[in-house]
N, C-alpha and C positions, 0 to 999 in steps of 0.2 A: 629462492622460490616464495611468492608471497602466499601466507595463510589467511584464511576465515575463520573469525571467531563464530561459531553456532550454539544457539542457544536449544535448538530442539528440529528433529527434521520427523514428520508423522504425515499419514497417508488420511485422506477424507476426501471430503466433498467442498468445491469452493462453495461458498454461502450467499455470497452476495455479488451483485451486480450482474452485468451481462453475461455471464459464464457461472450463475448460479444453477448448483447441481450437477455442475461437472467433477468427476474424479480428479483428483490433484494429490500431489505432494508438495506439502509445505516446507518452508524454510526459515527459521526464525532467526535473523541475525542476530549478535551481542549490540546495544547501543543505541541511543538516542540524541540528537543534539538539542533536544526539549525539554527533556526532563532526565534525571539521575536514574530512575526508577527504584529510588528509596522513598521509603513513604515521610520520611523527616524532613526530604526534600520537597515536597509537592507546593508548598505557597511560596517558596523561596524561589522554584525554577520557574514558575508561573509569573511572578512578578518581573525575574530577570530577563524570559525570552518574551514576555508579551503574551503567550499563549495560555490558551485558556484549560487543553487537555492535560496539564501535570495536575488537577484537580480530580480529574474522574479516571484517568486511565487506567486500566487493571490488566494492561499486558506486563507480563513478568521478561523482560528483556536483560537481565543483569548478567554479569561474567560468571556469576557463582555457578556453579552447574554445567557450563558449557566447556566446547573443547575448538580445539583449532583444526581445519582440514586444511591441504592443498585444494588446489581446483580436482585433480583427479580424484583425489577421497571424496570430495564431496558428490562429485557425479557417481561414484561407487556406492557411497551412502543411499544418494536417491533411488539407483536402481535397484539397491538389496529392500530399502523401504516400501518404493512405488511398485516393484514388479514390472509389468508393462505399461503402467502411468506415463507417459511422454508431456503432461502438464505440471508444469511447477510454479508455485509461486511464492516470490521471494517477499518476505516480509521482515517486520522487525519488533520495534525500534521502527531505526532509518536505514532501510538496506543499503540507499546510495552511498551512507559512508564507508561501506567495503566493497559492495561490487562493483568490479572492474574488468576490462575488457579481455583479461585473461579467462575470467570465470566465463563469461557469457562465452567466450569462443569453445572453451570445454563442454559445456552445457549443450549448444548449438551442435557441436559437432556428434556429441549422444542423442541426437535426434529431438531435445527436448524445446516444447513452446515456451519461453519463459516471459511471464507476468511478473511484477512487481506491483508492493503498493508502499507510496511514498509519500512524505507531506510537504512534497514540494519546493524545500528549503535548498535543495543540493542539484547544481547543473547536469545535466547527464553528458552535455560535453566532458565536463571536468571529473565526472565519475566514469565514464566509460570510453573515452577516445584510446585505441591502439596507438602506444608511444613508438613504435615502429613505420606504422603507415600513416598516423594521424586521422584513419577513419575512424568514425563513430562507430561501435558496437553496440548499438543499442536493444534492452528488451522487447521483444515482440508484442507486448501489452502494458499500457500503463496505466495504473489506477493512481490517482492523485486524490488524497486527503487532506487538503491545508489545514493547519493550525495557526497561520500566521496571516495578518493582511496581504492582501493581494500585488502591493507593493514591494512588499517583502521576498516575494517568489522569485525563486530562479531557475525552475523547470521550464524547459523550451516547450514543452508539448506533451500530451495525455491523451489517452483514449476514453477514461473516463473519469469525471470528476464527481465524490461524494463530500458532502457536507453534512458534518456530524449536527444535528438541531438539538437544540435550539440554539447554542451557543454560535454558530456559523450560519449564514442565513445566503440566499441568491444574492440579494442584490448588493453585497459585500464583494461578490467575486464575478460580477457582469463582463469587465476588461478580460480577467484571466481566463473566463470561459472562452473566449475566443479563441485561445489557444489547444482547444480541442481538435485532433484529427480527425476529419471528415468521414463518418460512416454513412450508407448509403442505404436503401431497401427501395426496391423498385424506383430508382432514379432520384427520389428524395432523401434529402439529409435527414438522419436520427439521431438528432443528439444523445448522448447518453450521461444524462446528469442526474443524481442523483441525491434524497434527503434521507440520509440515516438517522433516526431517532436514538439518542442516547441510550445506551441501556443504564441500569442502575435505579437509585431512588427515585429519579425521575424518569421513570421511562415513560407513566401514564400522560404527562405535559408535553413530554418529547413528541410522543405520538401526534397527538393532538396537533402539534404545532408544525409536523411534516406534513399532514394532511390538509391543513389550512394553508401553507404556503405553496403547496404542489396546486391547489384549486388556482391560487392568485398567480403564480407562476408556471404556466401548462405545458412548458418543455421541460420541465423538472419531474422526475417519478418520485414515490416512495420507495426506498429499499426496504425490504423483508431479508433478516436473516434466515434462511431457510435451515442452515444446519443448527442452528438452536431451535425452530421448531421442530426439526428432525431427532436432536437430542443428539447429535455428533458432536465432537472437538472440532 
């Protein structure tokens, strides 16, 4: 029986993107394929992978303090933490390193709408194909925040594309953006393309950059992290 190594489970509001403000229960999986999570490895992993995120990522997805769950145990933990909330967000690190069809079946059977936040380097079919049926058991909603050039991304499709600026910019992901699943309002396609200012010491610069890029690329929108505005985790 497979187990999933989880760093944290918590109830909060989705702070970004299309579902901003919606109550959610988050699951942070251990592990990332772009950075070890160790301070000493930041520059080494940036050079090793070609990604800029090891230099500024502030997320703790290390194994220390985590625990393993079976699929049923993880569903039970979500129900205990989230109560009646049936919107769950799987994040990391990189959740597609652990998410599989068995866990997706368990979450959907319990009535969860499943969203993931991925860096786009892992194929959905590789991660979430049911070995017995050969069918893809995909999350209901996929947010991709790429950290590598578009020609190195394996994700087949997504619902939202989020670029962390100033390091990642629309012109670098013009072809990849075409993998977005179409969402329509009033018969018109609405692209869910976001420019997220990098938090931290470059925040003011990143905010200016996001606004300038949005004005130059009007199909993109500036993302505001409302959970930080509201002071929730």
